C-alpha positions in Angstrom: 13.6 13.0 -11.0 15.2 13.8 -7.9 13.0 14.3 -4.5 15.3 15.2 -2.0 16.5 13.1 0.7 13.5 12.7 3.3 14.1 8.8 4.0 18.2 9.2 4.4 18.8 6.3 6.8 15.7 5.0 6.8 14.3 1.3 6.1 11.1 0.7 4.4 9.0 -2.5 4.0 6.8 -2.1 0.6 4.5 -5.1 0.5 2.9 -6.0 -3.2 6.0 -4.2 -4.7 7.3 -6.2 -7.9 5.0 -4.0 -10.1 2.1 -1.2 -10.1 1.4 1.1 -7.2 3.9 -1.0 -4.7 7.1 -0.6 -7.2 6.0 3.0 -7.3 6.2 3.7 -3.7 9.6 1.7 -3.4 10.8 3.4 -6.6 10.2 6.9 -4.8 11.3 6.0 -1.3 14.5 5.1 -2.9 15.2 8.4 -4.6 14.7 10.1 -1.7 17.1 8.5 0.2 15.6 4.9 1.7 16.6 1.4 1.7 13.9 -1.2 1.1 12.8 -4.5 1.6 10.1 -5.4 -1.2 7.7 -8.2 -1.2 5.5 -10.1 -3.8 4.3 -13.6 -4.8 6.9 -14.4 -7.6 10.6 -14.4 -7.1 11.1 -13.1 -11.0 9.3 -10.1 -10.5 10.9 -9.1 -7.7 14.1 -9.5 -9.0 13.3 -7.4 -11.8 12.0 -4.7 -9.5 15.1 -4.9 -7.5 17.0 -3.9 -10.5 14.9 -1.0 -11.2 15.4 0.0 -7.9 19.5 0.2 -8.1 20.3 -3.4 -7.3 21.3 -4.7 -3.6 22.7 -1.6 -2.1 19.1 -0.1 -2.2 16.6 -3.0 -1.9 16.1 -6.6 -0.8 13.4 -8.8 -2.1 11.5 -11.4 -0.2 8.8 -13.7 -2.0 6.2 -15.0 -0.8 2.1 -14.7 -0.1 1.2 -11.3 1.6 -1.4 -13.5 4.2 1.4 -16.2 5.0 2.3 -15.6 8.6 5.7 -16.9 8.2 6.6 -15.3 4.9 5.8 -12.2 6.7 8.0 -12.8 9.9 10.8 -13.5 7.2 10.2 -10.6 5.4 10.8 -8.4 8.4 13.5 -10.3 9.8 15.2 -9.9 6.4 14.8 -6.0 6.3 16.4 -6.0 9.8 19.2 -8.3 8.8 20.0 -6.3 5.7 19.5 -2.7 6.9 19.5 -2.8 10.4 16.4 -1.6 11.6 13.0 -1.1 10.3 11.2 2.7 10.1 8.3 2.5 7.6 5.5 -0.6 6.4 3.8 0.5 3.2 0.5 -2.3 3.1 -0.2 -2.4 -0.4 -0.8 -6.0 -1.1 -4.9 -6.7 -1.9 -7.1 -8.8 -4.1 -10.2 -8.9 -5.4 -10.8 -12.3 -6.9 -14.7 -11.6 -7.3 -16.8 -9.1 -9.1 -20.6 -8.8 -8.4 -23.3 -8.5 -6.0 -22.5 -9.5 -2.2 -26.0 -11.8 -2.8 -23.8 -14.0 -4.8 -20.3 -14.1 -2.9 -18.7 -17.1 -2.1 -18.1 -17.5 2.0 -14.4 -18.8 0.9 -13.5 -15.6 -1.3 -14.7 -13.9 1.2 -12.6 -14.9 4.1 -9.6 -14.7 1.6 -10.2 -11.1 0.7 -10.3 -10.1 4.6 -7.2 -12.3 5.0 -5.1 -10.7 2.4 -6.2 -7.1 2.4 -7.0 -6.4 6.3 -5.5 -9.3 8.5 -2.2 -9.6 6.6 -1.9 -5.5 6.8 -2.0 -5.7 10.6 0.0 -8.8 10.8 2.7 -6.6 9.1 2.5 -4.3 11.6 2.9 -6.5 14.3 5.6 -8.3 13.2 7.7 -4.7 12.5 6.6 -3.8 16.1 8.3 -6.9 17.3 11.5 -6.3 15.4 11.4 -2.3 17.0 9.5 -0.2 14.8 8.9 2.9 16.5 11.5 2.3 19.4 14.0 4.9 19.6 13.1 6.6 16.2 9.7 7.3 14.9 7.8 4.9 13.0 5.2 5.0 10.2 3.0 2.9 8.8 1.1 3.6 5.4 -2.0 1.2 4.2 -3.3 1.6 0.7 -6.9 1.5 0.6 -9.5 2.6 -2.0 -12.0 5.0 -2.5 -14.2 2.1 -2.7 -13.8 1.4 1.1 -15.5 4.9 1.3 -18.6 4.9 -0.6 -20.4 1.9 -2.4 -18.4 0.5 -5.4 -21.0 -1.6 -7.6 -19.6 -4.8 -8.6 -16.5 -4.6 -6.0 -18.7 -4.5 -3.1 -16.4 -6.9 -1.1 -13.5 -5.3 -2.2 -14.7 -2.0 -0.8 -15.8 -3.8 2.6 -12.4 -5.1 3.3 -11.0 -1.5 2.1 -13.6 0.1 4.8 -12.2 -2.1 7.4 -8.8 -1.5 6.3 -9.5 2.1 6.8 -11.1 1.2 10.2 -7.9 -0.7 11.1 -5.8 2.2 10.2 -7.7 4.4 12.8 -7.5 1.9 15.8 -3.6 1.1 14.9 -3.2 4.7 15.0 -4.8 5.2 18.4 -3.1 2.4 19.5 0.6 3.1 18.5 0.9 6.7 19.3 3.0 8.9 19.6 5.5 6.1 18.6 4.1 5.1 15.1 2.1 7.3 12.9 -0.7 5.2 11.0 -2.5 6.8 7.8 -3.9 5.7 4.6 -4.2 6.7 1.1 -7.7 5.9 -0.7 -7.0 5.9 -4.7 -9.6 6.1 -7.4 -8.8 3.6 -10.6 -5.1 4.0 -11.1 -3.9 2.3 -14.4 -1.9 -0.5 -12.9 -2.7 -4.6 -14.1 -4.6 -4.8 -11.0 -7.0 -2.5 -12.2 -6.9 -3.3 -15.8 -10.4 -4.7 -16.2 -12.1 -1.3 -15.2 -10.5 1.0 -17.8 -8.8 -0.9 -20.6 -10.5 -0.3 -24.0 -12.2 2.6 -22.6 -10.0 4.4 -21.2 -11.2 7.7 -22.5 -14.5 7.2 -21.2 -13.3 6.3 -18.1 -11.3 9.0 -17.3 -14.3 11.4 -18.6 -16.0 11.1 -15.2 -12.7 12.5 -13.2 -12.5 16.4 -13.1 -8.7 16.4 -13.8 -9.2 14.6 -16.8 -7.4 11.2 -16.4 -7.0 8.6 -14.7 -4.4 7.6 -11.9 -0.8 6.5 -12.3 1.2 4.8 -9.7 3.8 7.7 -9.5 0.3 9.9 -8.2 -0.2 7.1 -5.1 3.4 6.8 -4.3 4.0 11.1 -3.9 0.6 11.0 -1.6 2.5 7.6 0.3 5.8 9.1 0.4 4.3 12.0 2.1 2.4 10.4 4.5 5.5 8.5 5.4 7.6 11.3 5.8 8.5 13.7 9.0 6.5 16.5 6.6 3.4 14.5 7.9 4.9 14.4 11.7 1.5 15.7 12.9 -0.5 13.3 11.0 -2.0 10.3 11.9 -5.1 8.3 11.5 -6.0 10.1 8.5 -6.8 9.0 4.8 -5.9 11.1 2.0 -8.2 10.5 -0.7 -6.2 10.4 -4.2 -8.7 10.4 -7.2 -8.3 12.7 -9.6 -11.5 14.5 -8.4 -13.8 11.9 -9.0 -15.7 11.6 -5.4 -16.7 15.2 -6.7 -19.0 13.6 -9.1 -22.4 12.2 -7.7 -23.7 9.0 -8.5 -20.1 7.7 -9.7 
């Protein structure tokens, strides 16, 4: 599919991009002319993703943990060394290692969730700013949040708390970095990825029945929204959250 060339000459860093939403975002950006630095924990997955993105001319992989400060600094450095500059940061890395009520939450797990889902996002932006994001050319940051950050999410409580914090980080950074860098977020509902599989596998039709648009999300649905917010089509938009949920938030009690 051809989408035009909104990102000709631009360079993006997409975290958590070996599969799922992150890879779909990287694929969409490359299809519109961007070159990308993609990160994830496993080198093999990243190598396969680079091939899907058209090879070394279009993408460079940097493997490491999303909450590892040295990895983040290295990835940003590689992006600039390979492609010359950095224009866009997509914060897609996220974890949810626990399920259940907040009363049963382990403190260590809670800290890890916040480190990966919130603090790492801030650090990616800080590292990008250190290498010139928003200097001489407009910059854009898009944070991948969740509708769990906008309302209670039974069983996913602390994940939702972390996504609420990510939305708070979005508005704070938007205020602090304007006008050089725009900062926005997308808040998807359930998207058909390995990360969300437990929420729909074996009962997808039932799960999709709660959605007014009649289906669960696909990674490309989120990628399209991210590409819009990262592009100059959204040049007068910052500090906002775009809900991408198939209408499920219209349904009371879900």
